[in-house]
N, C-alpha and C positions, 0 to 999 in steps of 0.2 A: 625496541631496536633489535635488528638481526645482526649478529656478530659471528664471523667465522673464527674458529679456534681449533686447536688440536683436540682430537677425541680423547676421552678419558674412560676408564673402565666403568665408571658410574653411568655412562651413556649407553651401555650395552642394550638395555631393554628398548630404548628409543631407536637405536640403530637397527635393531631387529625389526621394529615396526616399519622403518623405511625400506629395509631390504625385502620385506614381504610384499611390498607394492612395486618394487622395481621390475622392469620388463624382462622377459626371457631373453637371455643373451648377455646380461650383465653378470657374468660369472664371478667377477671380482667383488660382488656384493650378495653372497648366498644367504638364503633364509635358513641359516643354521647357526644356532647359538654358539657351538664350539668353534666353528670357523671364524665367526665374528669376534669371539673372545680372543682368539689367537691374533686376529688382524689388529685389534686395538692394542694388545700387549706388544706386538712387534712395532707398532707405531710409537708407543710410549718409549720403548727402548731406543728407537731411532732418534727421536727428539732429544733424548738425554745423552746420546753418544757424542763423543768428540770425533769429528769427521773431517778429513782433509781431501778426500776424493770420493766419487760415487761408488758405492758397493751394494750390499744387500739390503740397504735401508728402505723403509716405506713410511710414508707420512700420510696419516688419515685425518681429515678435517671434518668438522661438523658445523652446520649453520644453526645457531641457537637463538631463539626468541628470548631475550633477557627478561622480559616481563612475565612470561609463563614458564620458562625453563624447558619448553618443548623444542624438539629439533625439527627444522623445516627442510633440511637437506644435508648432503654429505658429498665429499669428493676426496680423491687421494692422488698421490704421486709415488711411483716406485722409482727409486734412484737409478736402477739398472735393470732394464727388461731382460729376462732370461739369465739372471745372475747365476743361478744354480742349475738351470736347464735351458736348452735353446728356446728362443721365442720365434715360433713358426708363423709364416705368412705365405700367401700366394703372391708371386711377383708377376705382373703383367708384362709379357714379352711378345715379340713378333718374330716368327720364323718365316723364312723365304723358301718357297718351293718353286724351282725354275727348271725349264727344259729349253735349251737353245734350239734343238731340232724341231720341237713343236711350237717354239716361240711363245711359251707360257711362262709367266712370272707372277706368282701368287704370294701375297703376304697373309700369313695366318696368325690370328691371335691365339696365344697359348698361355696357360698358367703353370708356373714352375714353383714347387714348394721350396722355400728358402728360410734361412734365419738371418737375413741381412740386417735386421733391425735389432738383433741382440746387442745389448750394451747401451742402447739409447735409454733415456729416462722416459717413463711411461705414465700418462695420465689415465687414471682408472676411477671406478666406483662413483661416477657422477649420478646423483639423484636429487631432484628437487620436487617438493610437493606440487601436485597438479595446479593448485591455485596460484602458484608463483611462476609457472612456466610463462616465458615471454616478458616477465617483469625484470626490473633492474637487479632483483635478488638472485635471479639465475646467473647474471653476469658476475655478481659477487661470489657465488658458489663455485663457478668455474675459474674465473680470472684471479680470484684471491690467492689461489695456490701458485699462480704464475708470479705474483708479487713476492711470494715466499722464495721462489727460485731466484728472482732478481736480487734479493737480500742475502742469499746464501748460495752463490754460484758454485762454490767448491764442493757442494754436496750432490751436484747433478752433472749429467753428461752435456756435451756441446749441442746435442740435438734431442728433440722431444717427439714422441709418437703417441698416438692413441687409436684404439680400435673403436669404431662406431658400430653400434648394433645394427645388423642388416635386416632386410625385409623378412617378415613372417606374417602369415595371415591370422585372422581372428581365432582360428583353431590352434595356433601355435606351430603350424607347419611351414617349413622353409623350402621353397623350390630348389634353392642351391644345394642345401644339405641332402634333399631327396635325390638329386641327380648325381651327387658324388659321394658324400660321407656315408649315406645309408647303404651303399653297396659294400661297405667294409665293416659296418656295425649293424646289428639287428636292433636298432634304436631309432625312435623318431627324434626330431630336432630338439623338442622340449626335454626329453629324457637325457639326450646327449649333453645338453648345456647344463642340466641339473648335476649330472655326473661330473662335469668339468668343474663346476662351482664347489662341489664337495671334496673332490680329489685334486686333479690336475689336468690341464689341457694337453700337456705334453704327451702323456701316454696314448691319448687318442690321435694326436697329430703324427706320432711315430708310425701309426698303422695306416695313415692316409697314403695315397699314391705318391711315389717319389719321382715318377717320370712325368714329363710335361703332359698337361691335359689340353687337348685341342678344343678350344671353345666352340667352334662351329658344330662339333659333334654332340654338344649338350642340348637338352630340350630348350625350346624357345623360352619357357617360363624361367628356367635357370639362368639363361643368358640375360634376360631382362632384369633379374634380381641382382645381378652383379653390380656392386657400387651403390645400390639403393640403400636408403636409410630408413630404419623403422620410425614410424611417426612419433613415437615417444622419445626418440633419440635425436630428432630434428633440431631441437633447441641447442643441444651440445654441438652438433655439426655446424650450425650457423654461427655460434659464438666463436668457435675455433677457426673457422674459415675467415672471419673478420680479423682474427688475430694474426693471420698470415700463414696458417697451415696450408699444406698442399695435399692433393689427393691424386688419383689415377695410377700411381705406381704400384701400390700393394692393396690387397683385399684380404679379409678374414678367411681362414681356411674352412670354417664351418658354415657360416651363413652368407658369405660373399659381401658383407658390409665393407665400406671403405676404411682403409687405415691411413690416418693423416700423419704428416711428418713436417717438422720445421726445425731450422737451426735456431738455437736460443737467441742468437744475435738479431734474428729477424722477427721475433715474436713481439707484437706491438706493445703489450702490457709490460714487457721487460725493457725493450729498447726505448720506449717513450716515457717510462716512469721516471720520476725525479725525487731525490731526497731533499726535504725542506725542513727548516726548524719550526717548532711549535710555539705559538704565543697564545696564552690563555686569555680569553675575552668573550665578548658577546658575538655569537654567530648571526649573520644576516639571514633571516628566514626567507625562503623563496627566491633568493638572488643567485646569480651565477649559474653554474652548471653542475652536473653530477660527477663525482670523482670516487674512485676506489682508493681507500686510504688504509695503510697497514703500518704496524710498527716493524722493527727489524729483529725482534726477539725470536727465540727458539721455542721452548716449552710454553712460554707465555705469548706466543704469536697471536695477534688479533688483526682482523681486517673488517672494515665496515664500508657502507655506501653512504656518501654525504653530499648534500647540496652546499657548495662552497663558492664564496665570492673571492676567488684566489687569483692573485696576480703573480706571474713568474718573477722570480728574483726577490720575492718578499716572503716573510713567514706566513704560515697558514694559521688562521685564527680558529681555535676550537674552544667551545665552552667547557666548563669543568666536567660535566657529566659525560660528554663525548670523549674528552681526554682520558677520563677514568676507564671508560669502556675499552679504549685502546691501550691502556696501561702506560700512558706517557704523561709527562708534566712539562711545565714551562722550560724552554731551552732544549728539550729533547728533539729528536728528529723523527719524521714519518716519511714513508714513501707513498707517492700518490700518482695516479694516472687518470686522465679523463675517460669517461665511459663512452 
């Protein structure tokens, strides 16, 4: 069984294995043991803290195969994007250039650097092993953290954002970066993203152009890359779009990938999830439909994917092994949502 749970320091070696295979651009999952150690330590402190509002906390989850002990994926939530430093994005805007005398009225697409999204909660660090891409386990790895938000709303903002890795070719070159960022840094895209992963994106963002960039002046390749999704990030994009996230308003300042945004109240896994009591019994195999199921705990948070013959308004029937995997017993409650 694959179970989502909070990461522990004992997972460090496995997490580094996952990070080593994550695509360029996932700077929140660097292939660096010290940064990953700090990431897990910060997450453990966040899960243990008493919190009444979203602050500097970060919550890092892993997807564990309980039979082998191996990790098959990971994902995270940052309670407040840019808590200690601005969270930069490019905002899509339209400027109007008009002349009454010449009877010309042109609308021009521009990019303006901003930190509008600072303070929103941020989904980061998504990775799932290639064999699980497109499977229900990808849903668990991504949406399981949304059930955590639903159970602990005081820990998060009213809106959630995520940056989707943008297009880069098989050599790791990004047309968007080459057209803009490389003019300000003598670094290729891969080197810039590696530097961001090891240090911070902010110090690079601060050196990017602060004046509006007129999109028609960019090379065609860069314009075409805007809003494009890296093939290995497509699964993340698809899951979150089905969740009700929206795009088109913001893009990443480095690779031009889309930045998704949603109000918590409009996210499907949160709005449609239900808290139901547990009854221990025999589960009907192959009946019903798939559900994401989680407990409501903090440090012992667990989420799984189950086939359930569930009827609204009634208890959910779990066998003893499944209940133990979730850390719940007879009469306890779980949160569930249909896949």
